[in-house]
C-alpha positions as CSV (number, residue, x, y, z in Angstrom):
1,M,0.0,0.0,0.0
2,S,1.4,3.4,-0.9
3,L,0.9,6.5,1.2
4,V,-0.2,9.7,-0.4
5,C,0.4,13.2,1.0
6,A,-3.0,15.0,1.6
7,I,-1.4,18.3,0.6
8,S,0.7,17.4,-2.5
9,N,-1.1,14.1,-3.6
10,E,2.3,12.6,-4.1
11,V,4.1,9.7,-2.3
12,P,5.9,11.4,0.6
13,E,9.6,10.8,1.2
14,H,9.1,11.3,5.1
15,P,5.6,10.5,5.8
16,C,3.9,11.4,9.1
17,V,0.3,11.3,10.3
18,S,-1.7,14.1,12.1
19,P,-3.5,12.8,15.1
20,V,-6.0,15.6,14.7
21,S,-7.3,14.6,11.1
22,N,-5.6,11.1,10.9
23,Q,-4.4,12.3,7.5
24,V,-0.9,11.5,6.0
25,F,1.4,14.2,5.1
26,E,4.9,14.9,3.8
27,R,6.7,16.1,6.9
28,R,8.5,18.9,5.1
29,L,5.2,20.4,3.8
30,I,3.1,20.0,7.0
31,E,5.9,21.5,9.1
32,K,5.8,24.5,6.8
33,Y,2.0,24.8,6.9
34,I,2.0,24.6,10.7
35,A,4.7,27.2,11.0
36,E,2.5,29.6,8.9
37,N,-0.9,28.7,10.3
38,G,-0.6,26.5,13.3
39,T,-3.6,24.4,12.3
40,D,-4.4,21.1,10.5
41,P,-4.9,21.8,6.9
42,M,-7.8,19.3,6.6
43,N,-10.0,20.4,9.4
44,G,-8.5,23.6,10.7
45,Q,-8.0,22.4,14.2
46,P,-4.9,23.5,16.2
47,L,-1.8,21.3,15.5
48,S,1.9,21.5,16.5
49,E,5.0,19.9,15.1
50,E,5.5,17.9,18.3
51,Q,2.1,16.1,17.7
52,L,3.2,14.7,14.3
53,V,3.8,11.0,14.3
54,D,6.4,9.6,11.9
55,I,5.6,6.7,9.8
56,K,8.4,4.1,9.2
57,V,8.2,2.9,5.6
58,S,10.8,1.6,3.1
59,H,12.3,4.3,1.0
60,P,10.1,5.1,-1.9
61,I,11.4,4.8,-5.4
62,R,9.8,7.5,-7.6
63,P,9.0,6.3,-11.2
64,K,10.7,8.3,-13.8
65,A,8.6,10.5,-16.0
66,P,7.7,9.0,-19.3
67,S,9.7,11.8,-21.1
68,A,12.9,10.7,-19.4
69,T,12.9,7.1,-20.7
70,S,14.1,7.9,-24.2
71,I,17.9,8.1,-25.1
72,P,17.8,11.8,-26.1
73,A,16.0,12.6,-22.8
74,I,18.5,10.6,-20.7
75,L,21.4,12.5,-22.6
76,K,19.7,15.8,-21.8
77,S,19.4,14.9,-18.2
78,L,23.1,14.0,-18.0
79,Q,24.0,17.1,-19.7
80,D,22.0,19.0,-17.1
81,E,23.6,17.3,-14.3
82,W,27.0,17.9,-15.7
83,D,26.3,21.6,-16.1
84,A,25.1,21.7,-12.6
85,V,28.3,20.1,-11.4
86,M,30.4,22.6,-13.3
87,L,28.5,25.5,-12.0
88,H,28.8,24.2,-8.4
89,S,32.6,23.7,-9.0
90,F,32.9,27.3,-10.4
91,T,31.1,28.6,-7.3
92,L,33.4,26.7,-4.9
93,R,36.4,28.0,-6.7
94,Q,35.1,31.6,-6.3
95,Q,34.5,30.9,-2.7
96,L,38.0,29.5,-2.2
97,Q,39.5,32.6,-3.9
98,T,37.5,34.9,-1.7
99,T,38.5,32.9,1.5
100,R,42.1,33.2,0.6
101,Q,41.9,36.8,0.1
102,E,40.2,37.2,3.5
103,L,42.9,34.9,5.1
104,S,45.7,36.9,3.6
105,H,44.1,40.2,4.9
106,A,43.6,38.8,8.3
107,L,47.2,37.4,8.5
108,Y,48.4,40.9,7.5
109,Q,46.3,42.5,10.3
110,H,47.7,40.0,12.8
111,D,51.2,40.7,11.8
112,A,50.6,44.4,12.1
113,A,49.0,43.8,15.6
114,C,51.9,41.7,16.7
115,R,54.3,44.5,15.7
116,V,52.3,47.0,17.7
117,I,52.1,44.7,20.7
118,A,56.0,44.1,20.5
119,R,56.6,47.8,20.4
120,L,54.2,48.6,23.3
121,T,55.8,45.7,25.3
122,K,59.2,47.1,24.7
123,E,58.1,50.6,25.8
124,V,56.4,49.1,28.9
125,T,59.6,47.2,29.8
126,A,61.7,50.3,29.3
127,A,59.3,52.3,31.4
128,R,59.5,49.7,34.3
129,E,63.2,49.7,34.1
130,A,63.3,53.4,34.2
131,L,60.9,53.3,37.2
132,A,63.0,50.6,39.0
133,T,66.1,52.7,38.4
134,L,64.5,55.9,39.7
135,K,62.7,54.3,42.6
136,P,63.9,55.8,45.9
137,Q,66.3,53.3,47.5
138,A,65.7,54.2,51.2
139,G,68.8,53.5,53.3
140,L,71.1,53.0,50.2
141,V,72.3,56.5,49.6
142,A,74.2,57.0,52.9
143,P,76.7,54.3,52.5
144,Q,77.6,55.4,49.0
145,T,78.2,58.9,49.9
146,A,79.9,58.6,53.3
147,P,80.7,55.1,54.3
148,A,83.9,56.3,56.1
149,S,81.7,58.0,58.8
150,Q,80.6,54.7,60.2
151,P,82.3,53.3,63.4
152,A,85.2,50.9,63.2
153,A,85.1,47.3,64.6
154,A,87.9,45.0,65.5
155,G,88.2,41.8,63.4
156,A,90.3,38.7,64.1
157,G,93.6,39.5,65.4
158,G,92.6,43.1,66.1
159,E,92.3,44.0,62.4
160,P,90.3,47.1,62.1
161,M,87.2,46.8,59.7
162,E,84.9,49.5,58.7
163,I,81.2,48.5,59.2
164,S,78.7,50.5,57.2
165,E,75.3,50.1,59.0
166,Q,72.6,50.8,56.6
167,V,69.5,49.0,58.1
168,G,71.2,46.9,60.6
169,M,71.3,43.2,61.4
170,T,68.4,43.1,63.7
171,P,68.1,40.2,66.3
172,E,65.2,38.8,64.3
173,I,67.4,38.5,61.1
174,I,70.3,36.9,63.2
175,Q,67.9,34.4,64.8
176,K,66.5,33.6,61.3
177,L,70.0,32.9,60.0
178,Q,70.8,30.8,63.1
179,D,67.6,28.7,62.8
180,K,68.1,28.0,59.2
181,A,71.8,26.9,59.9
182,T,70.6,24.6,62.6
183,I,68.1,23.0,60.2
184,L,70.8,22.6,57.4
185,T,73.3,21.1,59.8
186,T,70.8,18.6,61.2
187,E,69.8,17.6,57.6
188,R,73.4,17.2,56.6
189,K,74.1,14.9,59.7
190,K,71.1,12.8,58.8
191,R,72.5,12.3,55.2
192,G,75.9,11.4,56.8
193,K,78.4,10.1,54.4
194,T,75.9,8.3,52.1
195,V,75.9,9.2,48.5
196,P,72.5,9.4,46.7
197,E,71.7,6.3,44.7
198,E,70.7,8.4,41.7
199,L,74.2,10.0,41.5
200,V,76.1,9.2,38.3
201,R,79.1,6.9,39.1
202,A,82.6,8.1,38.2
203,E,83.0,5.3,35.6
204,D,79.9,6.7,33.8
205,L,80.9,10.3,34.3
206,S,84.1,9.6,32.5
207,K,82.1,8.6,29.4
208,Y,80.3,11.9,29.1
209,R,80.5,13.6,25.7
210,Q,79.1,16.8,24.3
211,V,75.3,16.3,23.4
212,A,74.2,19.9,22.6
213,S,75.6,23.4,21.9
214,H,73.7,26.6,21.7
215,A,75.4,29.7,20.4
216,G,72.4,32.1,19.8
217,L,71.7,33.1,23.5
218,H,73.6,36.3,23.5
219,S,74.7,39.0,20.9
220,A,77.3,38.1,18.5
221,S,78.4,41.8,18.2
222,V,79.8,41.6,21.8
223,P,80.6,37.9,22.1
224,G,81.0,36.1,25.4
225,I,79.0,34.4,28.2
226,L,80.6,35.6,31.4
227,S,78.5,33.8,34.1
228,L,76.3,30.6,34.4
229,D,73.9,29.1,37.1
230,L,71.3,26.5,37.1
231,C,68.0,26.6,39.1
232,P,68.7,24.3,42.1
233,S,65.0,22.9,42.0
234,D,64.9,22.3,38.4
235,T,68.4,22.1,36.8
236,N,66.8,22.1,33.3
237,K,66.5,25.9,33.7
238,V,69.8,27.6,32.8
239,L,70.7,31.2,33.6
240,T,73.5,33.1,31.7
241,G,74.9,36.6,31.9
242,G,76.7,37.9,28.8
243,A,79.1,40.6,27.7
244,D,76.1,42.0,25.8
245,K,74.6,43.4,29.1
246,N,71.8,40.9,28.9
247,V,70.7,38.1,31.3
248,V,69.2,35.0,29.5
249,V,66.9,32.2,30.9
250,F,67.2,29.0,28.9
251,D,65.1,25.8,29.0
252,K,67.4,22.8,28.4
253,N,64.5,20.5,27.6
254,E,62.6,22.8,25.2
255,E,65.9,24.1,23.8
256,Q,64.6,27.6,23.7
257,I,65.0,30.9,25.5
258,V,62.5,31.6,28.2
259,A,63.4,35.1,28.9
260,T,66.0,37.8,27.9
261,L,66.3,40.4,30.7
262,K,67.8,43.8,29.8
263,G,68.7,46.6,32.1
264,H,72.3,46.5,32.9
265,T,74.5,49.3,31.3
266,K,77.7,47.1,31.4
267,K,78.5,43.4,31.1
268,V,76.9,40.9,33.5
269,T,79.6,39.1,35.5
270,S,77.6,37.2,38.1
271,V,74.1,35.5,38.0
272,I,72.1,33.4,40.4
273,Y,68.9,31.5,40.1
274,H,66.5,31.5,43.2
275,P,66.0,27.9,44.2
276,S,62.2,28.2,44.9
277,Q,60.9,31.4,43.2
278,S,60.8,32.5,39.6
279,V,63.3,35.0,40.4
280,V,67.0,35.6,39.2
281,F,69.8,37.9,40.3
282,S,72.6,39.5,38.3
283,A,75.5,41.8,39.1
284,S,77.7,44.0,36.8
285,P,80.5,46.4,36.8
286,D,77.7,49.2,36.5
287,T,77.8,49.0,40.3
288,T,74.2,47.5,40.5
289,I,72.7,44.2,41.6
290,R,69.4,43.5,39.8
291,V,66.5,41.3,40.9
292,W,64.5,40.0,37.9
293,S,61.1,38.3,37.6
294,V,61.4,35.5,35.0
295,T,57.7,35.2,34.4
296,G,57.2,39.1,34.1
297,G,60.6,39.5,32.2
298,N,61.2,42.7,34.1
299,C,63.4,44.1,36.8
300,V,61.6,44.1,40.1
301,Q,64.4,45.6,42.3
302,V,67.8,47.4,42.0
303,V,70.1,47.0,44.8
304,R,72.7,49.7,45.0
305,A,75.1,48.4,47.6
306,H,78.5,49.4,46.1
307,E,80.3,52.3,44.7
308,A,82.3,50.3,42.2
309,G,81.9,47.2,40.0
310,V,80.2,44.2,41.7
311,T,82.5,41.2,41.4
312,G,80.6,38.3,43.2
313,L,77.1,37.3,44.3
314,S,75.9,34.5,46.6
315,L,72.3,33.8,47.7
316,H,71.9,32.9,51.5
317,A,70.2,29.4,52.2
318,T,67.0,31.2,53.4
319,G,66.5,32.6,49.9
320,D,65.9,36.1,51.4
321,Y,69.3,37.6,51.5
322,L,72.2,38.3,49.0
323,L,75.9,38.6,49.6
324,S,77.8,40.7,47.3
325,S,81.5,41.6,46.9
326,S,83.0,44.6,45.0
327,E,86.0,46.5,43.7
328,D,85.1,49.1,46.3
329,Q,86.7,46.7,48.9
330,Y,83.3,46.1,50.6
331,W,81.1,43.1,51.0
332,A,77.5,43.8,51.5
333,F,74.6,41.8,52.9
334,S,71.2,42.9,51.4
335,D,67.5,42.0,51.7
336,I,66.2,41.0,48.3
337,Q,62.6,41.9,49.1
338,T,63.3,45.5,50.0
339,G,66.5,46.1,48.1
340,K,68.0,47.5,51.3
341,V,71.5,46.8,52.5
342,L,71.5,45.3,56.0
343,T,75.3,45.6,56.5
344,K,78.3,46.5,54.6
345,V,81.8,45.7,55.8
346,T,85.5,46.1,54.6
347,D,88.8,45.1,55.9
348,E,90.4,48.5,56.1
349,S,93.9,47.0,56.8
350,A,93.9,45.1,53.5
351,G,92.8,47.9,51.2
352,C,92.3,45.6,48.5
353,A,89.4,44.9,46.0
354,L,87.3,41.9,46.5
355,T,87.1,39.5,43.5
356,C,84.5,36.9,44.5
357,A,82.3,35.8,47.4
358,Q,80.5,32.5,48.4
359,F,78.3,31.4,51.3
360,H,79.1,28.4,53.3
361,P,76.3,25.7,53.0
362,D,75.0,26.6,56.6
363,G,75.0,30.3,55.8
364,L,76.6,31.6,59.0
365,I,80.1,32.1,57.4
366,F,81.2,32.9,53.9
367,G,84.4,33.4,52.0
368,T,85.7,36.2,49.9
369,G,88.7,36.3,47.4
370,T,90.9,39.4,47.1
371,A,92.9,40.9,44.3
372,D,96.1,40.4,46.4
373,S,95.6,36.6,46.4
374,Q,94.0,36.1,49.9
375,I,91.0,34.1,50.8
376,K,89.1,35.6,53.8
377,I,86.6,33.7,55.9
378,W,84.0,35.9,57.6
379,D,81.4,35.5,60.4
380,L,78.2,36.8,59.2
381,K,76.5,37.5,62.6
382,E,79.6,39.2,64.0
383,R,80.6,40.7,60.8
384,T,84.3,39.9,61.5
385,N,87.2,38.3,59.6
386,V,87.7,34.9,61.4
387,A,90.3,33.2,59.1
388,N,92.6,34.0,56.3
389,F,94.0,31.5,53.8
390,P,97.1,32.8,52.0
391,G,99.0,30.7,49.4
392,H,97.9,31.8,46.0
393,S,99.6,34.3,43.8
394,G,97.6,36.7,41.7
395,P,93.9,37.7,42.2
396,V,91.6,35.0,43.4
397,T,89.2,34.2,40.6
398,S,86.8,31.7,42.2
399,I,85.9,29.9,45.4
400,A,83.5,27.0,46.2
401,F,82.4,25.3,49.4
402,S,81.7,21.6,49.4
403,E,78.1,20.4,50.2
404,N,79.3,18.8,53.5
405,G,80.8,22.2,54.6
406,Y,84.3,20.7,55.3
407,Y,86.1,21.8,52.3
408,L,86.9,25.0,50.4
409,A,88.2,25.0,46.8
410,T,89.9,28.1,45.5
411,G,91.4,29.2,42.2
412,A,93.6,32.2,41.2
413,Q,95.6,33.4,38.4
414,D,98.5,31.2,39.3
415,S,97.4,28.1,37.3
416,S,96.7,26.2,40.5
417,L,93.6,24.8,42.3
418,K,93.9,24.7,46.2
419,L,91.7,22.7,48.6
420,W,91.4,23.7,52.2
421,D,90.1,21.9,55.3
422,L,87.9,24.3,57.1
423,R,88.1,22.2,60.3
424,K,91.9,22.4,60.5
425,L,92.1,25.8,58.7
426,K,94.9,24.5,56.4
427,N,95.6,23.7,52.7
428,F,95.7,19.9,52.4
429,K,95.8,19.6,48.6
430,T,97.2,21.8,45.7
431,I,96.4,20.7,42.2
432,T,99.0,22.3,39.7
433,L,97.4,22.9,36.3
434,D,99.0,23.5,33.0
435,N,101.2,26.6,32.5
436,N,99.0,29.8,31.9
437,Y,95.9,27.8,32.9
438,E,93.2,30.3,33.8
439,V,90.7,29.2,36.5
440,K,87.5,31.0,36.0
441,S,84.9,28.7,37.7
442,L,84.7,26.2,40.5
443,V,81.6,24.2,41.5
444,F,80.9,21.1,43.5
445,D,78.0,19.0,42.6
446,Q,74.9,18.9,45.0
447,S,76.2,15.7,46.6
448,G,79.8,17.1,47.2
449,T,81.2,14.1,45.3
450,Y,82.6,15.9,42.2
451,L,84.4,19.2,41.7
452,A,84.3,20.8,38.3
453,V,86.9,23.4,37.1
454,G,86.2,25.7,34.2
455,G,88.8,27.9,32.6
456,S,91.3,27.2,29.8
457,D,89.3,23.8,29.4
458,I,86.9,21.8,31.6
459,R,88.0,19.2,34.2
460,V,86.1,17.2,36.7
461,Y,87.7,15.8,39.8
462,I,86.4,13.1,42.2
463,C,86.6,14.5,45.7
464,K,88.8,12.8,48.4
465,Q,91.0,11.1,45.8
466,W,91.2,14.3,43.8
467,S,91.9,12.5,40.7
468,E,90.8,13.8,37.2
469,V,87.9,11.8,35.8
470,L,86.9,14.1,32.9
471,N,88.4,16.7,30.6
472,F,86.7,18.6,27.8
473,T,88.2,21.0,25.3
474,D,85.1,21.7,23.1
475,H,85.0,25.4,23.8
476,T,87.1,27.6,21.4
477,G,87.4,30.4,24.0
478,L,87.9,30.7,27.7
479,V,85.3,28.7,29.9
480,T,83.7,31.2,32.3
481,G,81.1,28.9,34.0
482,V,80.4,25.2,34.7
483,A,77.5,23.6,36.6
484,F,76.2,20.1,37.3
485,G,72.7,18.9,36.7
486,E,70.6,17.0,39.2
487,N,72.6,14.1,40.5
488,A,75.4,15.0,37.9
489,Q,73.0,13.6,35.2
490,F,74.6,16.2,33.0
491,L,77.3,18.9,32.9
492,T,76.9,22.3,31.3
493,S,79.3,25.1,30.5
494,A,79.5,28.5,29.1
495,G,82.4,30.5,27.6
496,M,83.7,33.4,25.7
497,D,83.0,31.7,22.4
498,R,79.3,32.7,23.1
499,S,78.2,29.1,23.3
500,L,76.3,27.1,26.0
501,K,77.2,23.4,25.9
502,F,75.8,20.3,27.6
503,Y,77.6,17.0,28.3
504,S,76.1,13.7,29.2
505,L,76.2,10.0,28.2
């Protein structure tokens, strides 16, 4: 039985029945009629689309018109279909052309917008840097203008030292330093002499080879990377300071630059990555120490602790204070949150520029190197010189404390590496390097098992035996920085050839 639409009197493709009149309709036609009139076309009673009931039937095959059964009629039908396909194809090509033009226009607008945004971002960054530079540094002007007016204190052996009290080492700060040192000492004793299981063994370390080299971090017009540091909590984040006055944050895994920080007016000679915050520090011969936000890409604090070039930086274990040394013969202890100098001290009897500075792992003592080949150990709480290590000839270029706090490694412009026992206050090992070897960087790995030396080449020594396990000569210029990845899984270095290199298995 065939169904017939009550409106068109033809076989419906999608038949449905009206419960109002019990008539069959083509759904397409009845929906249109209901939309216009809202009633059943047969009896005029109200009817809605929801009331229609679909009828399930096999798909009807419409009989061809008698005129379409002859060969000429079939050919004409095919011709008509071909013409329709061609017209549709032409329409699609026109639409494609129009879409391409619109896309091209949109891309041009996007490029123009990106240029405007980049220019505005640059202007905002410049404005922020200017604001940070001009921001009043309360308590920082006095020591720069008249440090000599401060009272003198007596150091070890009655040595007079000039203390420039800017804000002061309050009892709260001293207690904070003491509490942190107690915690760190306890943790170190718990670890004892055990070596982490994940630490790379010496036989594997000796097989390390260069696996990556990146030369595009800093400007080629003023070549040279002068300082290097890794984020202690994520050693895949690399921090470099260059002769081009820029500080660069680089992601080892992504192999791309995360941030380029601009603001120094001279080369960047020291950099430090904060262990728990997205903050980095840099120092320069332009006399400033800058605190940068990596996420914001801007300078958030300028510490003006010195009157001459800053030669060394070291972050206290609390993560709140910064130690700096300078050619003005002073070391300074500053609060990174406020940018204020808490205390500033010099050894007046020595009268010699400081070349580097490094905190002991416990944070209560620290070492400084001088231009006249002395290594001085200072008590931070008392601000006094408690020990001196003579023996080098030429300016001290780098110092490093071992993780267990027992050893101090020092390098100077005398082609030698000296190791000192802080418990006995004596030099127990001297490693003589090649003639004219320049030591620029010393660093122990986080476990204190290996010591890396960067300078004329890269050398890694295993502690206690003090035997060389690795030597790299991949850099074409002087190596200015070396650092170990977590558990010595990799070694990284930077140098005057403008390249940052990674070494591993």
